[in-house]
PQR file of N, CA, C, O and H, with PARSE charges and radii, in Angstrom:
ATOM      1  N   MET A   1      35.011  21.931  71.046 -0.4000 1.5000
ATOM      2  CA  MET A   1      34.186  20.802  70.286 -0.0000 2.0000
ATOM      3  C   MET A   1      34.709  20.305  68.969  0.5500 1.7000
ATOM      4  O   MET A   1      34.992  21.114  68.086 -0.5500 1.4000
ATOM      5  N   THR A   2      34.860  18.934  68.784 -0.4000 1.5000
ATOM      6  CA  THR A   2      35.136  18.525  67.561 -0.0000 2.0000
ATOM      7  C   THR A   2      34.205  18.114  66.568  0.5500 1.7000
ATOM      8  O   THR A   2      33.054  17.818  66.890 -0.5500 1.4000
ATOM      9  H   THR A   2      34.630  18.276  69.502  0.4000 1.0000
ATOM     10  N   ASP A   3      34.637  18.064  65.272 -0.4000 1.5000
ATOM     11  CA  ASP A   3      33.602  17.846  64.223 -0.0000 2.0000
ATOM     12  C   ASP A   3      33.906  16.478  63.571  0.5500 1.7000
ATOM     13  O   ASP A   3      34.080  16.362  62.358 -0.5500 1.4000
ATOM     14  H   ASP A   3      35.572  18.305  65.010  0.4000 1.0000
ATOM     15  N   LYS A   4      33.957  15.514  64.388 -0.4000 1.5000
ATOM     16  CA  LYS A   4      34.243  14.106  64.145 -0.0000 2.0000
ATOM     17  C   LYS A   4      32.878  13.385  63.389  0.5500 1.7000
ATOM     18  O   LYS A   4      31.734  13.310  63.836 -0.5500 1.4000
ATOM     19  H   LYS A   4      33.816  15.608  65.374  0.4000 1.0000
ATOM     20  N   LYS A   5      33.344  12.951  62.261 -0.4000 1.5000
ATOM     21  CA  LYS A   5      32.077  12.496  61.535 -0.0000 2.0000
ATOM     22  C   LYS A   5      32.300  10.671  61.963  0.5500 1.7000
ATOM     23  O   LYS A   5      33.381  10.118  62.162 -0.5500 1.4000
ATOM     24  H   LYS A   5      34.274  13.012  61.899  0.4000 1.0000
ATOM     25  N   GLU A   6      31.099  10.116  62.006 -0.4000 1.5000
ATOM     26  CA  GLU A   6      31.090   8.824  62.093 -0.0000 2.0000
ATOM     27  C   GLU A   6      31.019   8.138  61.083  0.5500 1.7000
ATOM     28  O   GLU A   6      30.325   8.606  60.180 -0.5500 1.4000
ATOM     29  H   GLU A   6      30.220  10.566  61.845  0.4000 1.0000
ATOM     30  N   GLU A   7      31.687   6.804  60.847 -0.4000 1.5000
ATOM     31  CA  GLU A   7      31.687   6.118  59.541 -0.0000 2.0000
ATOM     32  C   GLU A   7      30.111   5.629  59.275  0.5500 1.7000
ATOM     33  O   GLU A   7      29.339   5.331  60.187 -0.5500 1.4000
ATOM     34  H   GLU A   7      32.251   6.424  61.581  0.4000 1.0000
ATOM     35  N   PRO A   8      29.807   5.607  57.966 -0.5600 1.5000
ATOM     36  CA  PRO A   8      28.551   4.798  58.003  0.2800 2.0000
ATOM     37  C   PRO A   8      28.625   3.316  58.306  0.5500 1.7000
ATOM     38  O   PRO A   8      29.716   2.805  58.050 -0.5500 1.4000
ATOM     39  N   ALA A   9      27.679   2.515  58.803 -0.4000 1.5000
ATOM     40  CA  ALA A   9      27.880   0.995  58.910 -0.0000 2.0000
ATOM     41  C   ALA A   9      27.736   0.511  57.665  0.5500 1.7000
ATOM     42  O   ALA A   9      26.988   0.927  56.780 -0.5500 1.4000
ATOM     43  H   ALA A   9      26.793   2.930  59.010  0.4000 1.0000
ATOM     44  N   THR A  10      28.607  -0.527  57.637 -0.4000 1.5000
ATOM     45  CA  THR A  10      28.649  -1.287  56.365 -0.0000 2.0000
ATOM     46  C   THR A  10      27.747  -2.368  56.326  0.5500 1.7000
ATOM     47  O   THR A  10      27.357  -2.976  57.323 -0.5500 1.4000
ATOM     48  H   THR A  10      29.215  -0.865  58.356  0.4000 1.0000
ATOM     49  N   TRP A  11      27.359  -2.644  54.938 -0.4000 1.5000
ATOM     50  CA  TRP A  11      26.279  -3.781  55.141 -0.0000 2.0000
ATOM     51  C   TRP A  11      26.973  -4.952  54.778  0.5500 1.7000
ATOM     52  O   TRP A  11      27.761  -5.037  53.836 -0.5500 1.4000
ATOM     53  H   TRP A  11      27.676  -2.150  54.129  0.4000 1.0000
ATOM     54  N   GLU A  12      26.547  -6.162  55.825 -0.4000 1.5000
ATOM     55  CA  GLU A  12      26.970  -7.276  55.747 -0.0000 2.0000
ATOM     56  C   GLU A  12      26.032  -8.279  55.220  0.5500 1.7000
ATOM     57  O   GLU A  12      25.200  -8.551  56.085 -0.5500 1.4000
ATOM     58  H   GLU A  12      25.908  -6.093  56.591  0.4000 1.0000
ATOM     59  N   GLU A  13      25.851  -8.941  54.110 -0.4000 1.5000
ATOM     60  CA  GLU A  13      25.129  -9.806  53.406 -0.0000 2.0000
ATOM     61  C   GLU A  13      24.891 -11.175  54.361  0.5500 1.7000
ATOM     62  O   GLU A  13      25.759 -12.037  54.493 -0.5500 1.4000
ATOM     63  H   GLU A  13      26.527  -8.720  53.407  0.4000 1.0000
ATOM     64  N   PRO A  14      23.642 -11.224  54.968 -0.5600 1.5000
ATOM     65  CA  PRO A  14      23.410 -12.516  55.865  0.2800 2.0000
ATOM     66  C   PRO A  14      23.626 -13.754  55.102  0.5500 1.7000
ATOM     67  O   PRO A  14      23.500 -13.827  53.879 -0.5500 1.4000
ATOM     68  N   ALA A  15      23.960 -14.735  55.887 -0.4000 1.5000
ATOM     69  CA  ALA A  15      24.216 -16.176  55.330 -0.0000 2.0000
ATOM     70  C   ALA A  15      22.722 -16.540  54.344  0.5500 1.7000
ATOM     71  O   ALA A  15      21.578 -16.328  54.744 -0.5500 1.4000
ATOM     72  H   ALA A  15      24.062 -14.676  56.880  0.4000 1.0000
ATOM     73  N   GLU A  16      23.017 -17.010  53.262 -0.4000 1.5000
ATOM     74  CA  GLU A  16      22.055 -17.555  52.601 -0.0000 2.0000
ATOM     75  C   GLU A  16      21.366 -18.661  52.692  0.5500 1.7000
ATOM     76  O   GLU A  16      21.900 -19.636  52.162 -0.5500 1.4000
ATOM     77  H   GLU A  16      23.947 -17.183  52.937  0.4000 1.0000
ATOM     78  N   THR A  17      19.899 -18.901  53.417 -0.4000 1.5000
ATOM     79  CA  THR A  17      19.255 -19.921  53.737 -0.0000 2.0000
ATOM     80  C   THR A  17      17.951 -20.153  52.947  0.5500 1.7000
ATOM     81  O   THR A  17      17.661 -19.351  52.058 -0.5500 1.4000
ATOM     82  H   THR A  17      19.465 -18.109  53.847  0.4000 1.0000
ATOM     83  N   ASP A  18      17.115 -21.245  53.227 -0.4000 1.5000
ATOM     84  CA  ASP A  18      15.968 -21.716  52.636 -0.0000 2.0000
ATOM     85  C   ASP A  18      14.958 -21.118  53.388  0.5500 1.7000
ATOM     86  O   ASP A  18      13.838 -21.342  52.929 -0.5500 1.4000
ATOM     87  H   ASP A  18      17.350 -21.896  53.949  0.4000 1.0000
ATOM     88  N   VAL A  19      14.990 -20.339  54.528 -0.4000 1.5000
ATOM     89  CA  VAL A  19      13.973 -20.331  55.589 -0.0000 2.0000
ATOM     90  C   VAL A  19      13.109 -19.561  54.924  0.5500 1.7000
ATOM     91  O   VAL A  19      11.977 -20.000  55.126 -0.5500 1.4000
ATOM     92  H   VAL A  19      15.900 -20.157  54.901  0.4000 1.0000
ATOM     93  N   ALA A  20      13.094 -18.370  54.038 -0.4000 1.5000
ATOM     94  CA  ALA A  20      11.949 -17.485  53.555 -0.0000 2.0000
ATOM     95  C   ALA A  20      11.445 -18.218  52.614  0.5500 1.7000
ATOM     96  O   ALA A  20      10.238 -18.438  52.712 -0.5500 1.4000
ATOM     97  H   ALA A  20      14.014 -18.015  53.874  0.4000 1.0000
ATOM     98  N   HIS A  21      11.994 -18.662  51.737 -0.4000 1.5000
ATOM     99  CA  HIS A  21      11.677 -19.521  50.521 -0.0000 2.0000
ATOM    100  C   HIS A  21      10.614 -20.545  50.998  0.5500 1.7000
ATOM    101  O   HIS A  21       9.456 -20.617  50.586 -0.5500 1.4000
ATOM    102  H   HIS A  21      12.974 -18.483  51.657  0.4000 1.0000
ATOM    103  N   ASN A  22      11.269 -21.409  52.041 -0.4000 1.5000
ATOM    104  CA  ASN A  22      10.212 -22.436  52.670 -0.0000 2.0000
ATOM    105  C   ASN A  22       8.876 -22.175  53.472  0.5500 1.7000
ATOM    106  O   ASN A  22       7.863 -22.871  53.527 -0.5500 1.4000
ATOM    107  H   ASN A  22      12.210 -21.350  52.376  0.4000 1.0000
ATOM    108  N   LYS A  23       9.169 -20.975  54.076 -0.4000 1.5000
ATOM    109  CA  LYS A  23       7.860 -20.061  54.571 -0.0000 2.0000
ATOM    110  C   LYS A  23       6.858 -19.790  53.506  0.5500 1.7000
ATOM    111  O   LYS A  23       5.658 -20.006  53.676 -0.5500 1.4000
ATOM    112  H   LYS A  23       9.993 -20.410  54.031  0.4000 1.0000
ATOM    113  N   ILE A  24       7.382 -19.295  52.359 -0.4000 1.5000
ATOM    114  CA  ILE A  24       6.460 -18.828  51.287 -0.0000 2.0000
ATOM    115  C   ILE A  24       5.820 -19.867  50.771  0.5500 1.7000
ATOM    116  O   ILE A  24       4.593 -19.838  50.676 -0.5500 1.4000
ATOM    117  H   ILE A  24       8.357 -19.120  52.221  0.4000 1.0000
ATOM    118  N   LEU A  25       6.533 -20.917  50.368 -0.4000 1.5000
ATOM    119  CA  LEU A  25       6.016 -22.276  49.820 -0.0000 2.0000
ATOM    120  C   LEU A  25       4.766 -22.943  50.851  0.5500 1.7000
ATOM    121  O   LEU A  25       3.713 -23.401  50.405 -0.5500 1.4000
ATOM    122  H   LEU A  25       7.530 -20.941  50.444  0.4000 1.0000
ATOM    123  N   GLU A  26       5.053 -22.901  52.014 -0.4000 1.5000
ATOM    124  CA  GLU A  26       4.194 -23.570  53.305 -0.0000 2.0000
ATOM    125  C   GLU A  26       2.917 -22.673  53.203  0.5500 1.7000
ATOM    126  O   GLU A  26       1.814 -23.220  53.176 -0.5500 1.4000
ATOM    127  H   GLU A  26       5.907 -22.530  52.376  0.4000 1.0000
ATOM    128  N   PHE A  27       3.045 -21.153  53.138 -0.4000 1.5000
ATOM    129  CA  PHE A  27       1.847 -20.304  53.035 -0.0000 2.0000
ATOM    130  C   PHE A  27       1.150 -20.742  51.772  0.5500 1.7000
ATOM    131  O   PHE A  27      -0.004 -21.158  51.873 -0.5500 1.4000
ATOM    132  H   PHE A  27       3.941 -20.708  53.160  0.4000 1.0000
ATOM    133  N   LEU A  28       1.792 -20.687  50.478 -0.4000 1.5000
ATOM    134  CA  LEU A  28       1.092 -20.946  49.382 -0.0000 2.0000
ATOM    135  C   LEU A  28       0.234 -22.573  49.450  0.5500 1.7000
ATOM    136  O   LEU A  28      -0.949 -22.706  49.136 -0.5500 1.4000
ATOM    137  H   LEU A  28       2.730 -20.349  50.396  0.4000 1.0000
ATOM    138  N   LYS A  29       0.843 -23.342  49.775 -0.4000 1.5000
ATOM    139  CA  LYS A  29       0.149 -24.778  49.941 -0.0000 2.0000
ATOM    140  C   LYS A  29      -0.863 -24.767  51.011  0.5500 1.7000
ATOM    141  O   LYS A  29      -1.799 -25.560  50.909 -0.5500 1.4000
ATOM    142  H   LYS A  29       1.804 -23.234  50.031  0.4000 1.0000
ATOM    143  N   ALA A  30      -0.798 -23.905  52.112 -0.4000 1.5000
ATOM    144  CA  ALA A  30      -1.839 -23.925  53.012 -0.0000 2.0000
ATOM    145  C   ALA A  30      -3.197 -23.255  52.298  0.5500 1.7000
ATOM    146  O   ALA A  30      -4.344 -23.635  52.532 -0.5500 1.4000
ATOM    147  H   ALA A  30      -0.038 -23.260  52.195  0.4000 1.0000
ATOM    148  N   ALA A  31      -2.840 -22.213  51.407 -0.4000 1.5000
ATOM    149  CA  ALA A  31      -3.962 -21.700  50.842 -0.0000 2.0000
ATOM    150  C   ALA A  31      -4.315 -22.513  49.795  0.5500 1.7000
ATOM    151  O   ALA A  31      -5.326 -22.045  49.272 -0.5500 1.4000
ATOM    152  H   ALA A  31      -1.908 -21.904  51.216  0.4000 1.0000
ATOM    153  N   GLY A  32      -3.869 -23.731  49.131 -0.4000 1.5000
ATOM    154  CA  GLY A  32      -4.381 -24.376  48.396 -0.0000 2.0000
ATOM    155  C   GLY A  32      -3.708 -24.416  46.954  0.5500 1.7000
ATOM    156  O   GLY A  32      -3.989 -25.069  45.949 -0.5500 1.4000
ATOM    157  H   GLY A  32      -3.047 -24.111  49.555  0.4000 1.0000
ATOM    158  N   ILE A  33      -2.873 -23.626  47.180 -0.4000 1.5000
ATOM    159  CA  ILE A  33      -2.095 -23.370  45.709 -0.0000 2.0000
ATOM    160  C   ILE A  33      -0.788 -24.041  45.793  0.5500 1.7000
ATOM    161  O   ILE A  33       0.085 -23.834  46.635 -0.5500 1.4000
ATOM    162  H   ILE A  33      -2.645 -23.095  47.997  0.4000 1.0000
ATOM    163  N   THR A  34      -0.759 -25.103  44.537 -0.4000 1.5000
ATOM    164  CA  THR A  34       0.558 -25.919  44.327 -0.0000 2.0000
ATOM    165  C   THR A  34       1.682 -24.927  43.543  0.5500 1.7000
ATOM    166  O   THR A  34       1.537 -24.747  42.333 -0.5500 1.4000
ATOM    167  H   THR A  34      -1.468 -25.271  43.852  0.4000 1.0000
ATOM    168  N   PRO A  35       2.373 -24.534  43.984 -0.5600 1.5000
ATOM    169  CA  PRO A  35       3.568 -23.793  43.241  0.2800 2.0000
ATOM    170  C   PRO A  35       4.532 -24.752  42.624  0.5500 1.7000
ATOM    171  O   PRO A  35       4.938 -25.872  42.934 -0.5500 1.4000
ATOM    172  N   THR A  36       4.816 -23.701  41.382 -0.4000 1.5000
ATOM    173  CA  THR A  36       6.179 -24.634  40.501 -0.0000 2.0000
ATOM    174  C   THR A  36       7.048 -23.901  40.616  0.5500 1.7000
ATOM    175  O   THR A  36       6.874 -22.708  40.370 -0.5500 1.4000
ATOM    176  H   THR A  36       4.487 -22.792  41.131  0.4000 1.0000
ATOM    177  N   VAL A  37       8.277 -24.399  41.033 -0.4000 1.5000
ATOM    178  CA  VAL A  37       9.280 -23.679  41.395 -0.0000 2.0000
ATOM    179  C   VAL A  37      10.574 -24.015  40.319  0.5500 1.7000
ATOM    180  O   VAL A  37      11.070 -25.139  40.397 -0.5500 1.4000
ATOM    181  H   VAL A  37       8.418 -25.369  41.232  0.4000 1.0000
ATOM    182  N   THR A  38      11.101 -23.080  39.349 -0.4000 1.5000
ATOM    183  CA  THR A  38      11.749 -23.398  38.470 -0.0000 2.0000
ATOM    184  C   THR A  38      12.974 -22.684  38.825  0.5500 1.7000
ATOM    185  O   THR A  38      12.868 -21.707  39.566 -0.5500 1.4000
ATOM    186  H   THR A  38      10.698 -22.168  39.285  0.4000 1.0000
ATOM    187  N   GLU A  39      14.233 -23.075  38.354 -0.4000 1.5000
ATOM    188  CA  GLU A  39      15.445 -22.287  38.549 -0.0000 2.0000
ATOM    189  C   GLU A  39      16.073 -22.155  37.428  0.5500 1.7000
ATOM    190  O   GLU A  39      16.174 -23.187  36.765 -0.5500 1.4000
ATOM    191  H   GLU A  39      14.319 -23.869  37.751  0.4000 1.0000
ATOM    192  N   HIS A  40      16.682 -20.891  36.862 -0.4000 1.5000
ATOM    193  CA  HIS A  40      17.369 -20.751  35.598 -0.0000 2.0000
ATOM    194  C   HIS A  40      18.310 -19.577  35.726  0.5500 1.7000
ATOM    195  O   HIS A  40      18.138 -18.873  36.721 -0.5500 1.4000
ATOM    196  H   HIS A  40      16.601 -20.052  37.400  0.4000 1.0000
ATOM    197  N   LYS A  41      19.218 -19.266  34.940 -0.4000 1.5000
ATOM    198  CA  LYS A  41      20.278 -18.383  35.164 -0.0000 2.0000
ATOM    199  C   LYS A  41      19.871 -16.984  35.217  0.5500 1.7000
ATOM    200  O   LYS A  41      18.787 -16.701  34.707 -0.5500 1.4000
ATOM    201  H   LYS A  41      19.358 -19.838  34.131  0.4000 1.0000
ATOM    202  N   ALA A  42      20.528 -16.120  35.723 -0.4000 1.5000
ATOM    203  CA  ALA A  42      19.903 -14.650  36.048 -0.0000 2.0000
ATOM    204  C   ALA A  42      19.812 -14.043  34.736  0.5500 1.7000
ATOM    205  O   ALA A  42      20.768 -14.124  33.965 -0.5500 1.4000
ATOM    206  H   ALA A  42      21.409 -16.349  36.138  0.4000 1.0000
ATOM    207  N   VAL A  43      18.642 -13.382  34.385 -0.4000 1.5000
ATOM    208  CA  VAL A  43      18.326 -12.509  33.061 -0.0000 2.0000
ATOM    209  C   VAL A  43      18.318 -11.286  33.585  0.5500 1.7000
ATOM    210  O   VAL A  43      18.334 -11.059  34.795 -0.5500 1.4000
ATOM    211  H   VAL A  43      17.865 -13.315  35.011  0.4000 1.0000
ATOM    212  N   LEU A  44      18.290 -10.314  32.561 -0.4000 1.5000
ATOM    213  CA  LEU A  44      18.095  -8.917  32.728 -0.0000 2.0000
ATOM    214  C   LEU A  44      16.636  -8.401  32.131  0.5500 1.7000
ATOM    215  O   LEU A  44      16.046  -7.494  32.719 -0.5500 1.4000
ATOM    216  H   LEU A  44      18.277 -10.499  31.578  0.4000 1.0000
ATOM    217  N   THR A  45      16.207  -8.867  31.222 -0.4000 1.5000
ATOM    218  CA  THR A  45      15.037  -8.555  30.160 -0.0000 2.0000
ATOM    219  C   THR A  45      14.025  -9.495  30.277  0.5500 1.7000
ATOM    220  O   THR A  45      14.268 -10.588  30.789 -0.5500 1.4000
ATOM    221  H   THR A  45      16.686  -9.603  30.744  0.4000 1.0000
ATOM    222  N   CYS A  46      12.765  -9.171  29.809 -0.4000 1.5000
ATOM    223  CA  CYS A  46      11.530 -10.025  29.800 -0.0000 2.0000
ATOM    224  C   CYS A  46      11.845 -11.285  28.519  0.5500 1.7000
ATOM    225  O   CYS A  46      11.481 -12.460  28.508 -0.5500 1.4000
ATOM    226  H   CYS A  46      12.568  -8.283  29.393  0.4000 1.0000
ATOM    227  N   GLU A  47      12.635 -10.532  27.523 -0.4000 1.5000
ATOM    228  CA  GLU A  47      12.757 -11.501  26.283 -0.0000 2.0000
ATOM    229  C   GLU A  47      13.770 -12.631  26.694  0.5500 1.7000
ATOM    230  O   GLU A  47      13.630 -13.802  26.341 -0.5500 1.4000
ATOM    231  H   GLU A  47      12.931  -9.577  27.532  0.4000 1.0000
ATOM    232  N   GLU A  48      14.847 -12.152  27.505 -0.4000 1.5000
ATOM    233  CA  GLU A  48      15.557 -13.117  28.018 -0.0000 2.0000
ATOM    234  C   GLU A  48      14.965 -14.268  28.812  0.5500 1.7000
ATOM    235  O   GLU A  48      15.085 -15.461  28.532 -0.5500 1.4000
ATOM    236  H   GLU A  48      14.961 -11.201  27.791  0.4000 1.0000
ATOM    237  N   ALA A  49      14.360 -13.789  29.762 -0.4000 1.5000
ATOM    238  CA  ALA A  49      13.522 -14.719  30.932 -0.0000 2.0000
ATOM    239  C   ALA A  49      12.592 -15.599  29.897  0.5500 1.7000
ATOM    240  O   ALA A  49      12.825 -16.803  30.012 -0.5500 1.4000
ATOM    241  H   ALA A  49      14.263 -12.820  29.990  0.4000 1.0000
ATOM    242  N   ALA A  50      11.686 -15.308  29.006 -0.4000 1.5000
ATOM    243  CA  ALA A  50      11.053 -16.052  28.009 -0.0000 2.0000
ATOM    244  C   ALA A  50      11.723 -16.974  27.591  0.5500 1.7000
ATOM    245  O   ALA A  50      11.292 -18.111  27.782 -0.5500 1.4000
ATOM    246  H   ALA A  50      11.497 -14.330  28.913  0.4000 1.0000
ATOM    247  N   GLU A  51      13.060 -16.778  26.850 -0.4000 1.5000
ATOM    248  CA  GLU A  51      13.760 -17.538  25.962 -0.0000 2.0000
ATOM    249  C   GLU A  51      14.505 -18.511  27.184  0.5500 1.7000
ATOM    250  O   GLU A  51      14.744 -19.629  26.727 -0.5500 1.4000
ATOM    251  H   GLU A  51      13.410 -15.855  26.695  0.4000 1.0000
ATOM    252  N   VAL A  52      14.898 -18.368  28.525 -0.4000 1.5000
ATOM    253  CA  VAL A  52      15.610 -19.130  29.252 -0.0000 2.0000
ATOM    254  C   VAL A  52      14.336 -20.140  29.727  0.5500 1.7000
ATOM    255  O   VAL A  52      14.500 -21.323  30.026 -0.5500 1.4000
ATOM    256  H   VAL A  52      14.703 -17.460  28.897  0.4000 1.0000
ATOM    257  N   ARG A  53      13.181 -19.517  29.734 -0.4000 1.5000
ATOM    258  CA  ARG A  53      12.217 -20.614  30.360 -0.0000 2.0000
ATOM    259  C   ARG A  53      11.429 -21.614  29.323  0.5500 1.7000
ATOM    260  O   ARG A  53      10.776 -22.604  29.650 -0.5500 1.4000
ATOM    261  H   ARG A  53      13.048 -18.557  29.491  0.4000 1.0000
ATOM    262  N   GLY A  54      11.681 -21.036  27.776 -0.4000 1.5000
ATOM    263  CA  GLY A  54      11.206 -21.738  26.850 -0.0000 2.0000
ATOM    264  C   GLY A  54       9.544 -21.628  26.427  0.5500 1.7000
ATOM    265  O   GLY A  54       8.827 -22.524  25.982 -0.5500 1.4000
ATOM    266  H   GLY A  54      12.211 -20.232  27.511  0.4000 1.0000
ATOM    267  N   VAL A  55       9.198 -20.208  26.730 -0.4000 1.5000
ATOM    268  CA  VAL A  55       7.872 -19.816  26.555 -0.0000 2.0000
ATOM    269  C   VAL A  55       7.755 -18.313  25.614  0.5500 1.7000
ATOM    270  O   VAL A  55       8.574 -17.439  25.330 -0.5500 1.4000
ATOM    271  H   VAL A  55       9.781 -19.480  27.093  0.4000 1.0000
ATOM    272  N   GLU A  56       6.402 -18.510  25.330 -0.4000 1.5000
ATOM    273  CA  GLU A  56       6.069 -17.241  24.508 -0.0000 2.0000
ATOM    274  C   GLU A  56       6.444 -15.819  25.284  0.5500 1.7000
ATOM    275  O   GLU A  56       6.279 -15.932  26.499 -0.5500 1.4000
ATOM    276  H   GLU A  56       5.737 -19.220  25.560  0.4000 1.0000
ATOM    277  N   LEU A  57       6.867 -14.627  24.904 -0.4000 1.5000
ATOM    278  CA  LEU A  57       7.145 -13.594  25.412 -0.0000 2.0000
ATOM    279  C   LEU A  57       5.902 -13.182  26.311  0.5500 1.7000
ATOM    280  O   LEU A  57       5.958 -12.991  27.526 -0.5500 1.4000
ATOM    281  H   LEU A  57       7.000 -14.536  23.917  0.4000 1.0000
ATOM    282  N   ALA A  58       4.666 -13.068  25.441 -0.4000 1.5000
ATOM    283  CA  ALA A  58       3.252 -12.866  26.331 -0.0000 2.0000
ATOM    284  C   ALA A  58       2.930 -13.287  27.388  0.5500 1.7000
ATOM    285  O   ALA A  58       2.080 -12.721  28.074 -0.5500 1.4000
ATOM    286  H   ALA A  58       4.620 -13.223  24.455  0.4000 1.0000
ATOM    287  N   SER A  59       3.579 -14.444  27.771 -0.4000 1.5000
ATOM    288  CA  SER A  59       3.246 -15.348  28.892 -0.0000 2.0000
ATOM    289  C   SER A  59       3.952 -15.021  30.192  0.5500 1.7000
ATOM    290  O   SER A  59       3.791 -15.726  31.189 -0.5500 1.4000
ATOM    291  H   SER A  59       4.270 -14.905  27.214  0.4000 1.0000
ATOM    292  N   GLY A  60       4.765 -13.910  30.183 -0.4000 1.5000
ATOM    293  CA  GLY A  60       5.427 -13.303  31.443 -0.0000 2.0000
ATOM    294  C   GLY A  60       4.733 -12.500  32.321  0.5500 1.7000
ATOM    295  O   GLY A  60       3.763 -11.854  31.923 -0.5500 1.4000
ATOM    296  H   GLY A  60       4.896 -13.338  29.373  0.4000 1.0000
ATOM    297  N   ALA A  61       5.065 -12.462  33.340 -0.4000 1.5000
ATOM    298  CA  ALA A  61       4.479 -11.656  34.216 -0.0000 2.0000
ATOM    299  C   ALA A  61       5.626 -10.835  35.194  0.5500 1.7000
ATOM    300  O   ALA A  61       6.828 -11.019  35.002 -0.5500 1.4000
ATOM    301  H   ALA A  61       5.852 -12.987  33.663  0.4000 1.0000
ATOM    302  N   LYS A  62       5.158  -9.970  36.195 -0.4000 1.5000
ATOM    303  CA  LYS A  62       5.934  -9.103  36.765 -0.0000 2.0000
ATOM    304  C   LYS A  62       6.665  -9.932  37.879  0.5500 1.7000
ATOM    305  O   LYS A  62       6.014 -10.666  38.622 -0.5500 1.4000
ATOM    306  H   LYS A  62       4.182  -9.820  36.351  0.4000 1.0000
ATOM    307  N   ALA A  63       8.083  -9.801  37.989 -0.4000 1.5000
ATOM    308  CA  ALA A  63       8.679 -10.439  38.853 -0.0000 2.0000
ATOM    309  C   ALA A  63       8.447 -10.301  40.136  0.5500 1.7000
ATOM    310  O   ALA A  63       8.005  -9.175  40.366 -0.5500 1.4000
ATOM    311  H   ALA A  63       8.612  -9.204  37.385  0.4000 1.0000
ATOM    312  N   MET A  64       8.575 -11.104  41.283 -0.4000 1.5000
ATOM    313  CA  MET A  64       8.652 -10.407  42.642 -0.0000 2.0000
ATOM    314  C   MET A  64       9.773 -11.179  43.148  0.5500 1.7000
ATOM    315  O   MET A  64      10.028 -12.380  43.059 -0.5500 1.4000
ATOM    316  H   MET A  64       8.934 -12.018  41.096  0.4000 1.0000
ATOM    317  N   ILE A  65      10.482 -10.058  43.787 -0.4000 1.5000
ATOM    318  CA  ILE A  65      11.948 -10.195  44.474 -0.0000 2.0000
ATOM    319  C   ILE A  65      11.822 -10.001  45.827  0.5500 1.7000
ATOM    320  O   ILE A  65      11.291  -8.981  46.266 -0.5500 1.4000
ATOM    321  H   ILE A  65      10.275  -9.082  43.860  0.4000 1.0000
ATOM    322  N   ILE A  66      12.409 -11.181  46.793 -0.4000 1.5000
ATOM    323  CA  ILE A  66      12.373 -10.793  48.159 -0.0000 2.0000
ATOM    324  C   ILE A  66      13.360 -10.918  48.769  0.5500 1.7000
ATOM    325  O   ILE A  66      13.927 -11.997  48.596 -0.5500 1.4000
ATOM    326  H   ILE A  66      12.841 -12.009  46.436  0.4000 1.0000
ATOM    327  N   LYS A  67      13.883 -10.130  49.538 -0.4000 1.5000
ATOM    328  CA  LYS A  67      15.063 -10.201  50.124 -0.0000 2.0000
ATOM    329  C   LYS A  67      14.964 -10.317  51.789  0.5500 1.7000
ATOM    330  O   LYS A  67      14.424  -9.496  52.530 -0.5500 1.4000
ATOM    331  H   LYS A  67      13.422  -9.254  49.678  0.4000 1.0000
ATOM    332  N   ASP A  68      15.500 -11.315  52.103 -0.4000 1.5000
ATOM    333  CA  ASP A  68      15.078 -11.723  53.829 -0.0000 2.0000
ATOM    334  C   ASP A  68      16.364 -11.356  54.384  0.5500 1.7000
ATOM    335  O   ASP A  68      17.388 -11.933  54.018 -0.5500 1.4000
ATOM    336  H   ASP A  68      15.939 -11.982  51.501  0.4000 1.0000
ATOM    337  N   SER A  69      16.372 -10.285  55.380 -0.4000 1.5000
ATOM    338  CA  SER A  69      17.418  -9.891  56.139 -0.0000 2.0000
ATOM    339  C   SER A  69      17.665 -10.968  57.376  0.5500 1.7000
ATOM    340  O   SER A  69      18.559 -10.896  58.220 -0.5500 1.4000
ATOM    341  H   SER A  69      15.540  -9.816  55.678  0.4000 1.0000
ATOM    342  N   GLY A  70      16.622 -12.003  57.262 -0.4000 1.5000
ATOM    343  CA  GLY A  70      17.192 -13.062  58.457 -0.0000 2.0000
ATOM    344  C   GLY A  70      16.515 -12.425  59.799  0.5500 1.7000
ATOM    345  O   GLY A  70      16.796 -13.117  60.778 -0.5500 1.4000
ATOM    346  H   GLY A  70      15.896 -12.061  56.577  0.4000 1.0000
ATOM    347  N   LYS A  71      15.931 -11.616  60.023 -0.4000 1.5000
ATOM    348  CA  LYS A  71      15.844 -10.942  61.251 -0.0000 2.0000
ATOM    349  C   LYS A  71      14.464 -11.276  61.903  0.5500 1.7000
ATOM    350  O   LYS A  71      14.338 -11.127  63.118 -0.5500 1.4000
ATOM    351  H   LYS A  71      15.703 -11.055  59.228  0.4000 1.0000
ATOM    352  N   LYS A  72      13.306 -11.774  61.049 -0.4000 1.5000
ATOM    353  CA  LYS A  72      12.173 -12.098  61.510 -0.0000 2.0000
ATOM    354  C   LYS A  72      11.964 -13.730  61.357  0.5500 1.7000
ATOM    355  O   LYS A  72      11.328 -14.400  62.171 -0.5500 1.4000
ATOM    356  H   LYS A  72      13.409 -11.895  60.062  0.4000 1.0000
ATOM    357  N   LEU A  73      12.554 -14.214  60.274 -0.4000 1.5000
ATOM    358  CA  LEU A  73      11.946 -15.574  59.915 -0.0000 2.0000
ATOM    359  C   LEU A  73      13.357 -16.584  60.287  0.5500 1.7000
ATOM    360  O   LEU A  73      13.426 -17.742  59.874 -0.5500 1.4000
ATOM    361  H   LEU A  73      13.071 -13.670  59.612  0.4000 1.0000
ATOM    362  N   ALA A  74      14.353 -15.994  61.059 -0.4000 1.5000
ATOM    363  CA  ALA A  74      15.497 -17.247  61.208 -0.0000 2.0000
ATOM    364  C   ALA A  74      15.068 -17.801  62.543  0.5500 1.7000
ATOM    365  O   ALA A  74      15.665 -18.759  63.034 -0.5500 1.4000
ATOM    366  H   ALA A  74      14.297 -15.054  61.395  0.4000 1.0000
TER
END
């Protein structure tokens, strides 16, 4: 018997698409919610986020990050 170890599978980042983003927007719109989408540089702190958005720090809320593997929405 040999003690042959299997190499762990390597993660391969899926191609970036707007599929998940568009489905979320469609879901919100169907619920009567008009989302406002803004884009800005990546930030690490609430203070940086408020500065980039040009708002008071107290107006911030918890961020939601969704990672789509592409397996169910593509």
